[in-house]
N, C-alpha and C positions, 0 to 999 in steps of 0.2 A: 504494500500499498502505499510504501514511501515516496516514489518516483511521483505517482498521481497526484499523492497531495501536496509535494512541494508543485508541483504545475500549478495549483490551484491557490498555494499561498498568497501571493500578491496582485489578486486582480484588481481593476479599478473601483468596484466597489465591493468590500470583502462580505461585508453583509449579507448582499443578494447571491451570494456564492451558497450554493443548495450543498453543493459537497461540504464547504465549509461547516455550514449551520448541524447539518447529518453527524460530520466529525466531533465539533463541540459538545453536541449532545450523548454521542456516546462514552468519549474518552470524560468527559466530567462526571458521568454517571460512575463509571467506574473508578476514576480517582478519587469516589467517596468511600470506599472502602474502607473498612477498617485497617488498618498496620498493627494494629495493637499483636504482637507475638504470641499472648495468652488464649489467640482468640482465633478459631476455625477460618475465617476471612481474608489470613495471615499470608496462604498459600495461594491464593487468590489471586492475592496481589502484586505478585511476582511477574506478573505481565508485562509489566512497564519495561521490564529490561531490555526487551526484544524493541517497542512503540516507543520509547522515551524522546527518540529523535522528535518524530511526528508530533508528539504531545508538547514539545517546548517550541516547534515553529508555532504550533497552534497557538498555544500562547502568549508568544513574543507577537502575533497580529492582533488578540484580542486587547492585550494591553496597552495596544497603540492606540485599537479604533474604538474600544470600550472601556477607556480606561478607569470610569465613575462607577464601573458596574462591580459591587461588593461581588457577587456572583464570581465574575471573575479574575479576581483576587483571591477568593476562597480557593479556588481549583488551582490555581498559582501555589499556594502554602498547602494542599493536599497535591499537586506533583513533588515537589520538593520532598515531603515526609514517603512519597514512595522510594524516591532515588535514595533516601539518608538510609533507609532499610534495604536497598536492593541494586542500587548500582552508582555506589558513590562517587560523586564527579565533580566539576566545576558547572555549572550553569552561565548561559546569559544574561536571565532576568535579575542577576544581583544590583545593578544600578539603576535598573526602574523601580525595584522595589526599596531602597532607602530614597530613591528619589519622589517617591509619596510624600506628599507634607504629614508631618506628625498628628494630625487631627484625623486621619483616616481611618476607618474603622477597622480595615482591614492590616495594615502598616506592621502591627506589634505581632501576629500570629504568623506572618511572613516571616518577620525579621527572625522570631523564634526557630521557625524550620529552618530557615538559612544557617543559623547558629548549629540545629542538628548535622547538617552537611558538613560545616566546616570541622565539627567534630571527628564525622567517620573520613575526613582525607587527612586528619593532624595538620591542621592548620590553627592552630587552639589561641595564638593571638587573637585572629581575627573572629573566633568562636567569643574570647572575652568583650571585644569591641562591639559584635554586635548584642551580645544578653546585655551590657551595661544600657546601648540606648533604649531595649525591651524594656529592661528592668524600672529607666526614665518614664517610658510612656504610660506603664500599667500603676505606676504608683500616681500618676497624673489623673488616672482614671477612676484611682479609688478600687481598683478591682484586685482584692486581697490574696485570695487564693491563687488567681495568676500572678500577684508579686512575688507570693513563696515559691511558686514552680520556677520562676526566673531566678529567685535566690538559691537555689538549690541545684540549678543546673551551672551557674555562676559558681559556687563554690567549687564544681567540678572543673572547670575550666582552669580555676586556679591551682588547683591540684596538677593540673598539666603544665603549668609555670613553673609549679615549683614554690608557688606564694601560699604554702601551706596553713601559716598564720589566718591569714586573708580569708583563705576558703573556710576555715575551722568556724569562724566567726558568722560568715553568711550561711554556716549549716545549722547552726544553732538558730540564727533569726529566722530561717523559716521553718524548721521546726516547731519554734513556738505558736508560729502565725498557725499551722495544720493543727496542733493539738488543740489552740483555741478553736477549732472548726469540727473537732473530734474525728480528722481524716487520718486514719490507721494508716494507710498506703501510703498517703502524703509522709510520715511519720519515718513509716520503713525507708525511704526512698534519701532524706536526710541522714536516718542513720546509716546508712549505707553508701550515701557521699563520706558521710563522717569518718568514716571504717576505712575507705579508703585514703581518703588523707592523712590521719593515723597511721596508719601502713607506711605512706610515704615518708612520711617523716619519719619513721622507724622507733613509732610508739606502737609496739607490736602488743601488748595484752590490753591497753585502751583500745586497738582497732580489734582486737578479738570478738572483744565485750562488746562493741560497735557492730560489728556482724552479725552477733546470735542475736540484740537487741533487735536488730531488723528482719531477720527471721521470725521471731518471735512475736513482731507485729502483724506478721502475715499469717491468712489464715491457708489450711490445704490448699482451694483454690485459684488465691489470690495472688497474682504476679508470678506465676512460675520462672518466666524468664528470669527476674530479680534475683529471684531464691539462687537460680544456677549460675548467679555471677556472683553471689555472694557466697555460695561452697565454692568458687573456683579464687575468690579472695580470700578464704580461709586457707585453703592450701597454699598461697603462695605467702601468707601470715606465716604455716606452722613449715614452708621451705624456710623462711627466713631463720625460723626457733631452732632450726636443725630434727625437727619431730617429723621423718619420714612417714610413718606408720598413719599420723593423722592427716599429713600430704597426701598421700594415696588415696586417703579413704574417701577426704572429699572431695577430690578431681573425679573418684569414682561415680560419687553421687550427682555430679554435674554431669557429666557424660552421660549417667542414664537418665538425667532430666532433657537434656539436649538432644538426646539419638530419640529418645519417645516421641518429639515436635520436630525433627530432623531441623533444627535450628542452626544453618550451617555457620553462621558466624561464631558461633559458642563452639561448636564444635572444633573450628580452626584454632580460636584459643587454648581450650581444651589440650589438643594434640601439640601445640605449641609448649604449653605448660609441661606435660608427660615427656615430651623431645626433652625438656631440661632436666627433670628428674634421671630420665634412661641415663643424659651422660654424665649429669653430676655423680651416677655410682660407678662409672664405666662402662654401663650397655651401650656402647653406642652403634651396634646393630638395631635394638630395641631403638635407639634413639631417631636411626635414619626411617625406620618404620612410622614411626608416628611424625614427623617432617614430612614425607609423604602423603599420610593422610590429611595433615592440615593443607598440604597445598592441594588436594581433593576438594576441598571447600572452600577455596578464594572464591568461585565462580568468575573469577576475571577481574575482581576488584583489585584496581590499580593498586589501592593502601596496602591490603592482604597482601598480594603477590610481591610488594617491596618487603615487608615485612617476613614472608614465608625466606625470601633469597638472604635477609641478615641471620635469620636463625640456621639455613642449611651453610652460608660462610662461619658461623661462630661452629658449627659440629665439624668442618671439616678443617677448621682452623685447627681446633682442637687434635685434631688427628694428623697433623703436621701436611695437609694436602693444601699447599699454600698456596698453589697457582689457579687450585679450583675455588680455596676459598677468596681469593680475590676478586676471579671475574665475577662469584655473586656479590661482594662487598659490594663491587662498583657498580653493579645494576643496581641495589639496594638505594644506593647513593645516587642514583640519577632518577629513580623515583620519586623520592623525599624530595629532592629539589625540584623536581616536575610540580608536587603537589605543594608546596610551600610546608614543608611538615619541621620547624625547623629543630624541635626536641628531638625526632627521628636520628634525622640528618646528623645532629653533633654525634651523637652515640657512634651512630654506623660509618661515621668520618674516623672517629676515634678506631672502633675495630680496623677500617682499612687500613691506620697508622700503624696498629701494632703488626698485623699479617706483613707487610710491606718490612717493616725492621726486621722481622724472624726470617724473610727472602733475603736481605738484603746482607745476613749475618752469614747466609748458604754459598754466599757466592764467594769464589776461590780467586783470591788477588794475585797479578801476575808477578810471577819473580823476577828480580834483578839478576840481570846478566853481568859477567865479568866485568864490563866495559860499562858497568853504570847504568846501562839501556836496558827498559825494561823487555821481555821476550816475548814475541809475537805470537 
């Protein structure tokens, strides 16, 4: 459908195009599908992977010719929400969204979804910038629940930027609002964000307590995706504590939940964690098997592919397969540079430097001959 749709995207009077009207109705309806991983509709929303270019062209047209329609901008937010889950990439609609007047009804919703997309491609400074704007807009409108959601997301953005003290403060503020509204899921999300911040700040006991508090706030059917993430986090906490048994147990719980729902993103990260567990214990064959499983769950997501290359580089580096490790690390650096994922880029560049230093040590220097000249 891509070619014929493109042929009709720039008619003299787009509103008169029957094809555009039909495409708009079809896509806008499909984008209203819930992308909550905890709900059955989540699998249906994967259609965006093959039709995202069509949808983006369509929205580019209608956000130009029908810019005052809330329906169009709500569809724009839905489109970005779908991409954040299923096809992380940059979009051309960002400047249009930010160009909306602050009083526009849909602006904070669109900016919030845009911040989620920034997170998925590793652009954490951009995510914080967008969320700071969102928070201001919701405060001005007096929407306390939306303020709490923005605060919780902003706390997580600060974690990714190593701003732990600020993130912890924001998570606490959000939790107080959710508690006032007796919103247990919101409180659980804040506790989860707090747990991640405390873990990143090496406050392991406090992080463990916050993670279990988040799980306790959720019922058996609530937010299974979040529960899965929390068991992964507990695994990371116990890895830092050196408790291999608890680490393995929590990763297996997470894998069981993710497998039952076929959550590719979670399975990707779980296999990455299991790969690290294996090569920490010297099980390079098992580690490689988990790396291969992780690659199967990337679904061609650029950021995940970059992370898989970095993980493969780490594994080969630890096996002294330096040329192969260097090749994978260079590929990961290229991905992170393209995405603007500065934190990941810094870590991967450090890995690449270590690999190249080890390669240099293996280069046999030329020895001088009797005449003082170096032998060829």
